[in-house]
Wavefront OBJ file of the C-alpha trace (Angstrom):
o trace
v 43.991 22.418 -7.425
v 45.836 22.119 -10.959
v 45.588 19.229 -13.231
v 47.956 16.925 -12.478
v 46.660 17.008 -8.432
v 43.524 16.425 -9.383
v 44.137 13.244 -11.623
v 46.346 12.388 -8.944
v 43.432 12.419 -6.415
v 41.453 10.440 -8.649
v 44.360 7.882 -9.174
v 42.232 4.994 -7.767
v 38.717 5.854 -9.702
v 37.955 3.507 -12.652
v 39.508 5.499 -16.040
v 35.784 6.463 -17.537
v 34.872 8.201 -14.082
v 38.221 9.255 -13.845
v 37.670 11.216 -17.604
v 34.049 12.226 -17.099
v 34.697 14.166 -13.851
v 38.185 15.475 -15.810
v 36.113 16.901 -18.774
v 33.534 18.745 -16.060
v 36.066 19.837 -13.507
v 34.793 23.455 -14.523
v 30.993 22.721 -12.941
v 31.495 20.341 -10.449
v 31.316 21.536 -6.466
v 33.747 22.153 -4.367
v 35.235 19.424 -2.824
v 33.358 16.787 -5.229
v 37.326 15.475 -6.688
v 38.660 15.173 -3.390
v 35.339 12.920 -1.992
v 35.403 10.574 -5.033
v 38.924 9.849 -4.782
v 38.559 8.882 -1.184
v 35.651 6.847 -1.992
v 37.014 4.800 -4.669
v 40.732 4.651 -2.284
v 38.478 3.333 0.200
v 36.635 0.585 -2.129
v 40.443 -0.542 -3.001
v 41.171 -0.859 0.356
v 38.119 -2.908 1.194
v 38.386 -5.060 -1.014
v 35.336 -4.308 -2.819
v 33.753 -3.908 -6.575
v 31.953 -0.410 -7.481
v 29.332 -2.494 -8.904
v 27.952 -3.478 -4.956
v 30.321 -0.933 -2.520
v 29.015 -1.728 1.267
v 27.305 0.944 3.620
v 30.642 1.167 5.911
v 32.639 2.525 2.770
v 30.081 5.056 2.340
v 30.396 5.785 6.231
v 34.131 5.983 6.090
v 33.998 8.176 3.075
v 31.535 11.169 4.104
v 31.886 12.519 7.574
v 28.543 13.955 7.947
v 25.212 14.175 5.779
v 26.179 17.178 3.442
v 29.311 15.103 2.330
v 27.491 12.337 1.494
v 24.747 14.251 -0.523
v 27.580 15.328 -2.024
v 29.189 12.372 -3.228
v 25.670 10.492 -4.236
v 25.208 13.744 -6.567
v 28.487 13.470 -8.189
v 28.475 9.456 -8.900
v 24.631 9.842 -9.384
v 25.690 12.364 -12.553
v 29.508 10.734 -13.714
v 29.898 7.138 -12.211
v 26.493 5.709 -13.222
v 28.179 1.819 -13.114
v 28.410 2.440 -9.287
v 25.742 1.253 -7.207
v 24.514 3.806 -4.709
v 21.445 1.848 -2.977
v 23.775 1.581 0.295
v 24.447 5.152 0.315
v 20.986 6.577 -0.292
v 19.853 3.876 2.536
v 22.263 5.631 4.806
v 21.022 9.502 3.463
v 17.719 8.047 4.440
v 18.858 7.563 8.226
v 19.727 10.853 8.178
v 16.655 12.312 7.176
v 14.600 10.605 9.866
v 16.748 11.762 12.588
v 16.224 15.652 11.298
v 13.877 17.730 13.515
v 10.540 16.322 12.152
v 11.707 12.926 10.684
v 10.295 10.001 12.108
v 13.282 9.366 14.538
v 14.202 12.529 16.093
v 13.677 12.905 19.718
v 10.735 14.972 19.616
v 9.194 12.639 17.063
v 8.994 9.973 19.551
v 8.207 11.904 22.409
v 5.077 13.361 20.654
v 3.989 9.741 19.738
v 4.559 8.774 23.227
v 2.064 11.446 24.432
v -0.860 10.885 21.912
v -3.131 7.864 22.308
v -3.192 5.290 19.775
v -6.054 5.446 17.153
v -7.983 8.514 16.171
v -9.267 10.966 18.719
v -12.741 12.342 18.547
v -13.413 15.967 17.112
v -16.190 17.970 17.679
v -18.453 15.781 19.617
v -21.363 16.811 21.884
v -21.073 15.886 25.270
v -23.626 13.570 25.320
v -21.528 11.700 22.794
v -18.509 11.962 24.298
v -20.260 10.364 27.742
v -20.305 7.490 25.532
v -17.040 6.933 24.274
v -15.503 5.123 27.109
v -18.000 2.341 26.563
v -16.663 2.290 22.912
v -13.164 2.178 23.912
v -13.697 -0.790 26.917
v -15.848 -2.338 24.330
v -14.735 -6.591 23.154
v -13.882 -5.599 19.549
v -10.919 -4.933 17.507
v -8.922 -2.040 18.009
v -9.416 -1.311 14.239
v -13.030 -1.448 14.566
v -12.971 1.153 17.263
v -10.942 3.226 15.262
v -13.483 2.834 12.240
v -16.621 3.629 14.725
v -14.589 6.950 15.955
v -13.990 7.597 12.358
v -17.177 7.574 10.945
v -18.605 9.446 14.141
v -15.995 12.220 13.574
v -17.626 12.815 10.111
v -21.211 12.908 11.581
v -20.117 15.385 13.815
v -18.717 17.544 11.122
v -21.869 17.620 9.746
v -23.594 19.134 12.944
v -23.212 22.825 12.358
v -25.181 22.302 8.976
v -28.635 20.408 10.912
v -31.237 22.078 12.442
v -32.396 18.607 14.647
v -30.400 18.437 17.504
v -27.812 16.117 18.579
v -29.610 13.337 20.017
v -28.915 10.257 18.923
v -32.231 8.269 17.508
v -34.501 8.024 14.447
v -34.643 11.270 13.687
v -31.390 12.468 13.857
v -30.409 9.979 11.620
v -32.616 10.544 9.423
v -31.429 14.201 8.806
v -28.140 13.423 8.844
v -28.301 10.805 6.116
v -29.915 12.974 3.830
v -27.382 15.930 4.671
v -24.508 13.768 3.756
v -25.921 12.385 0.817
v -26.310 16.358 -0.610
v -24.125 18.588 -2.194
v -23.254 21.780 -0.575
v -22.437 24.013 -3.296
v -21.470 27.037 -0.287
v -18.905 25.115 1.215
v -17.861 22.915 -1.980
v -18.573 19.537 -0.261
v -20.027 16.631 -2.230
v -22.471 14.216 -1.476
v -21.922 10.671 -0.337
v -23.484 7.604 -1.775
v -26.470 5.591 0.058
v -23.521 2.931 1.168
v -21.136 5.492 2.625
v -24.188 7.435 4.644
v -24.893 3.672 6.242
v -21.251 3.420 7.240
v -21.536 6.838 8.951
v -24.543 6.001 11.147
v -23.300 2.736 11.434
v -20.615 4.440 13.678
v -23.459 6.180 15.677
v -24.773 2.784 16.509
v -21.732 0.734 17.361
v -20.597 4.063 19.924
v -24.324 3.977 21.108
v -24.404 -0.073 21.433
v -21.097 -0.309 23.251
v -21.910 3.224 25.155
v -25.005 1.971 26.711
v -27.599 4.096 24.259
v -31.130 2.818 25.342
v -32.351 0.392 22.747
v -35.061 2.388 21.292
v -32.517 5.170 20.395
v -30.764 2.401 18.691
v -33.209 0.441 16.879
v -34.334 3.970 15.437
v -30.760 4.895 13.749
v -30.288 0.909 13.099
v -34.054 1.304 11.222
v -31.842 4.295 9.032
v -29.079 2.079 8.236
v -30.681 -0.788 7.166
v -33.267 1.647 4.875
v -29.458 3.026 3.343
v -28.010 -0.396 2.671
v -31.112 -1.491 0.913
v -30.915 1.616 -1.237
v -26.856 0.866 -1.942
v -27.634 -2.109 -3.300
v -30.375 -0.951 -5.931
v -27.567 1.386 -6.881
v -24.619 0.078 -9.119
v -21.434 -0.124 -7.753
v -19.072 2.533 -8.441
v -16.612 -0.631 -8.319
v -18.279 -2.240 -11.095
v -17.163 0.896 -13.870
v -13.465 0.487 -12.578
v -13.520 -2.988 -13.375
v -15.136 -2.570 -16.202
v -12.731 0.076 -16.951
v -9.743 -2.472 -16.163
v -10.930 -4.709 -18.631
v -11.237 -2.999 -21.416
v -7.451 -2.095 -21.232
v -6.842 -5.794 -20.759
v -7.463 -6.515 -17.302
v -4.337 -8.930 -15.753
v -2.721 -8.074 -18.954
v -2.749 -4.290 -18.343
v -1.663 -5.049 -15.082
v 1.394 -7.202 -16.065
v 2.075 -3.903 -18.380
v 2.151 -1.947 -15.383
v 4.437 -4.112 -13.739
v 7.220 -4.337 -16.453
v 6.909 -0.629 -16.968
v 7.237 0.286 -13.474
v 10.666 -1.872 -13.046
v 11.898 0.068 -16.337
v 11.091 2.965 -14.828
v 12.970 2.056 -12.120
v 16.181 0.995 -14.061
v 16.002 4.068 -16.286
v 16.842 5.714 -12.449
v 20.110 6.026 -10.432
v 18.925 3.051 -8.151
v 19.496 5.419 -4.981
v 16.384 7.605 -6.088
v 13.364 7.444 -4.327
v 11.398 7.770 -7.457
v 13.372 4.300 -8.201
v 12.118 2.820 -4.919
v 8.763 3.941 -5.447
v 8.535 2.217 -8.905
v 10.302 -0.873 -7.965
v 7.690 -1.086 -4.500
v 4.758 -0.547 -6.563
v 5.660 -3.184 -9.039
v 6.352 -5.506 -5.825
v 2.723 -4.698 -4.315
v 0.936 -5.379 -7.998
v 3.336 -8.724 -8.844
v 2.627 -10.373 -4.912
v -1.663 -9.345 -5.637
v -1.384 -10.601 -8.851
v -0.590 -13.982 -7.284
v -2.313 -13.698 -4.141
v -4.624 -10.499 -3.806
v -4.723 -9.484 -0.157
v -6.320 -6.512 1.681
v -4.290 -3.171 2.010
v -4.306 -3.061 5.100
v -2.505 -6.438 5.773
v 0.098 -5.922 2.605
v 1.185 -3.078 4.421
v 1.989 -4.828 7.757
v 3.742 -7.522 6.276
v 7.414 -8.041 7.535
v 10.303 -9.811 5.513
v 11.072 -13.417 7.419
v 7.850 -13.717 8.836
v 5.020 -13.104 6.190
v 7.598 -13.227 2.774
v 10.512 -15.398 3.271
v 13.136 -15.914 0.222
v 15.013 -19.178 0.712
v 18.464 -19.495 -0.369
v 17.457 -21.266 -3.849
v 15.541 -18.169 -4.695
v 12.091 -19.223 -4.035
v 9.608 -16.363 -2.176
v 6.870 -18.190 -0.127
v 3.872 -15.530 1.877
v 1.627 -16.283 4.724
v 0.217 -13.974 7.073
v -2.987 -13.546 10.077
v -5.321 -11.487 8.081
v -6.316 -8.366 10.168
v -10.298 -8.157 9.330
v -11.075 -12.209 10.052
v -7.740 -12.916 12.737
v -6.960 -16.399 10.766
v -4.070 -16.936 8.804
v -3.732 -16.879 5.220
v -1.255 -19.723 3.373
v -0.586 -18.026 0.055
v 2.556 -20.918 -0.075
v 5.463 -20.597 -2.819
v 5.074 -17.732 -5.110
v 5.282 -17.677 -8.844
v 9.241 -17.549 -9.918
v 8.118 -14.501 -12.105
v 6.603 -12.975 -8.876
v 9.832 -13.560 -6.984
v 12.143 -12.349 -9.700
v 10.343 -9.022 -9.168
v 10.972 -9.001 -5.139
v 14.358 -9.508 -5.615
v 14.657 -6.630 -7.548
v 12.278 -4.511 -4.871
v 14.812 -5.763 -2.224
v 17.954 -5.639 -3.997
v 17.271 -1.849 -4.956
v 19.984 -1.744 -7.841
v 22.617 -4.217 -6.135
v 23.943 -7.173 -8.111
v 21.745 -10.200 -8.049
v 23.792 -12.613 -6.413
v 23.254 -10.201 -3.210
v 19.464 -10.989 -3.171
v 20.050 -13.281 -0.582
v 22.308 -11.867 1.520
v 20.140 -8.517 1.314
v 17.417 -10.379 2.376
v 18.559 -11.509 5.660
v 20.163 -7.843 6.289
v 16.448 -6.860 5.775
v 15.055 -9.850 7.923
v 12.290 -8.187 10.485
v 11.781 -5.025 8.377
v 8.499 -4.080 7.282
v 8.950 -5.078 3.427
v 7.954 -2.214 1.873
v 9.824 0.719 3.848
v 12.744 -1.457 4.740
v 12.535 0.003 8.224
v 10.535 -1.647 11.202
v 7.722 1.297 10.801
v 5.207 0.752 7.839
v 3.817 2.591 5.741
v 0.404 4.143 6.294
v -2.189 1.233 5.815
v -3.716 2.847 2.317
v -0.338 3.644 0.780
v -0.307 0.079 -1.006
v -3.914 0.861 -2.161
v -3.080 4.345 -3.221
v 0.083 3.594 -5.181
v -1.696 0.664 -6.916
v -4.810 3.386 -8.075
v -2.377 5.897 -9.080
v -0.390 3.142 -11.347
v -3.530 1.509 -12.869
v -6.548 3.611 -12.402
v -8.233 1.502 -9.498
v -7.544 0.787 -5.936
v -5.853 -2.303 -4.606
v -9.023 -4.014 -3.216
v -10.372 -4.052 -7.061
v -7.339 -6.575 -7.527
v -9.469 -9.174 -5.164
v -12.705 -8.456 -7.722
v -10.951 -8.975 -10.793
v -9.576 -12.003 -9.667
v -13.265 -13.341 -8.715
v -14.365 -12.066 -12.109
v -11.675 -14.240 -13.917
v -12.324 -17.053 -11.649
v -16.067 -16.582 -12.024
v -16.026 -16.539 -15.734
v -13.638 -19.649 -16.145
v -15.996 -22.100 -13.731
v -18.711 -20.534 -12.432
v -19.309 -23.578 -10.714
v -16.222 -24.235 -8.706
v -15.722 -20.524 -8.381
v -17.561 -19.767 -4.837
v -15.415 -22.288 -3.557
v -12.029 -21.909 -4.970
v -12.483 -17.792 -4.256
v -13.410 -18.326 -0.760
v -9.838 -20.166 -0.129
v -8.265 -17.229 -2.510
v -9.548 -14.173 -0.922
v -9.710 -15.475 2.616
v -13.193 -15.504 3.507
v -14.187 -17.106 6.576
v -17.652 -16.607 6.557
v -20.815 -17.470 4.200
v -22.074 -14.483 4.413
v -18.729 -12.725 2.922
v -19.381 -14.397 -0.610
v -22.845 -14.370 -0.265
v -23.073 -11.973 -2.862
v -20.790 -13.581 -5.313
v -21.865 -16.760 -4.700
v -24.998 -15.748 -6.413
v -23.882 -14.072 -9.427
v -21.566 -17.325 -9.737
v -25.532 -19.047 -9.864
v -26.748 -16.560 -11.781
v -23.247 -17.162 -14.676
v -23.748 -20.790 -14.129
v -27.280 -20.726 -15.501
v -26.883 -18.781 -18.027
v -24.229 -20.506 -19.758
v -26.097 -24.000 -19.527
v -29.291 -22.235 -20.643
v -26.939 -21.159 -23.939
v -25.566 -24.775 -24.101
v -29.542 -26.096 -24.143
v -30.356 -23.463 -26.827
v -27.509 -24.519 -28.880
v -28.625 -28.566 -28.897
v -32.048 -27.479 -29.688
v -30.935 -25.276 -32.075
v -28.879 -28.010 -33.800
v -31.300 -30.630 -33.497
v -33.949 -28.204 -35.116
v -31.468 -27.564 -37.979
v -31.166 -31.139 -38.696
l 1 2 3 4 5 6 7 8 9 10 11 12 13 14 15 16 17 18 19 20 21 22 23 24 25 26 27 28 29 30 31 32 33 34 35 36 37 38 39 40 41 42 43 44 45 46 47 48 49 50 51 52 53 54 55 56 57 58 59 60 61 62 63 64 65 66 67 68 69 70 71 72 73 74 75 76 77 78 79 80 81 82 83 84 85 86 87 88 89 90 91 92 93 94 95 96 97 98 99 100 101 102 103 104 105 106 107 108 109 110 111 112 113 114 115 116 117 118 119 120 121 122 123 124 125 126 127 128 129 130 131 132 133 134 135 136 137 138 139 140 141 142 143 144 145 146 147 148 149 150 151 152 153 154 155 156 157 158 159 160 161 162 163 164 165 166 167 168 169 170 171 172 173 174 175 176 177 178 179 180 181 182 183 184 185 186 187 188 189 190 191 192 193 194 195 196 197 198 199 200 201 202 203 204 205 206 207 208 209 210 211 212 213 214 215 216 217 218 219 220 221 222 223 224 225 226 227 228 229 230 231 232 233 234 235 236 237 238 239 240 241 242 243 244 245 246 247 248 249 250 251 252 253 254 255 256 257 258 259 260 261 262 263 264 265 266 267 268 269 270 271 272 273 274 275 276 277 278 279 280 281 282 283 284 285 286 287 288 289 290 291 292 293 294 295 296 297 298 299 300 301 302 303 304 305 306 307 308 309 310 311 312 313 314 315 316 317 318 319 320 321 322 323 324 325 326 327 328 329 330 331 332 333 334 335 336 337 338 339 340 341 342 343 344 345 346 347 348 349 350 351 352 353 354 355 356 357 358 359 360 361 362 363 364 365 366 367 368 369 370 371 372 373 374 375 376 377 378 379 380 381 382 383 384 385 386 387 388 389 390 391 392 393 394 395 396 397 398 399 400 401 402 403 404 405 406 407 408 409 410 411 412 413 414 415 416 417 418 419 420 421 422 423 424 425 426 427 428 429 430 431 432 433 434 435 436 437 438 439 440 441 442 443 444 445 446 447 448 449 450 451 452 453 454 455
């Protein structure tokens, strides 16, 4: 088409957009002028503003996925003032319906056909005979899954063991030594005593609920207890990670990363996946600064249930903890945290649409914006990529700040903040607080004596 026809088709587009497209006509893909012209004509007909076009406008302007992809690419490059968030949401739905996508019929059929939770891999027959008892045990599904996963790790070691897989003290002992030893031939790294204790704990759980005799159970328990004692004598890797985070500034570093992630999202077209991931990372960090939660809980929060936005702009958080089954009430989140959550759900839309966007997403997962949550480890992994430590370390960081601020009151406050339901859960931390309080009192006594002797 000639310039006159192109300008006529772009008549409804804002002048900066029209001029940018006309200046780049030779480099535009086929159909770009017609697609953009149709889009802006529909915006005018519907009385919408380019800063917040509706999903319906994108649907009406694009007959299929390829047309939508073309429109998003051209607008993203030549019309940065147009918010493409609703168009990207529509395109994600196309992705999910593709073969292999989460909403493709073949995927849903395979999900229905496969049992929930991990499946046993390469288990000996004697172990498989104990599995029905474990699956029927009166414990949480997550605990059953954790036991099966640990037993799968044990089963993977069987080819390298000389001891037959008869559950008991001897097998558990040899397995514990093997998993802690590096294997140069296979490149397998050795695990810590704590991790080895977890693996043996999976076998104990399988035997306990599967009906294994008490002597064999007691033998494996003694190996597990030995590994746990070893683990307590070795400094946790978490301690080194927390020390490194402290060196970077602690919560100052976390806040810096939140701001960097929001700036990173602002520098990208709002509809890009990278921008969405950056805002989600900032939101996870922000909420867990306000109330540090476990990654499995964070992954499952739902908008309108766990996270609620009030019309005045306040956000509230309340959820049932997966580990304890008890409700955790965070109450009203700090205003700064609410602002980050607003940016997250808006995805580049105007601020005035925050409550409307929240109502649209009511009932959806707060990270994926769909009814399907991300994997339970996603919040922890994305936080680790951002600040160098997994999400759980923010719980330790919060506890350390409180311990250093007021070691006497800290155990009680931390028990509420972290959602501990038993005395045992905070036993190690209470001992550390008592030690810190004693050290502080001793320093104060020394200062008094030094002052007296100097006088």
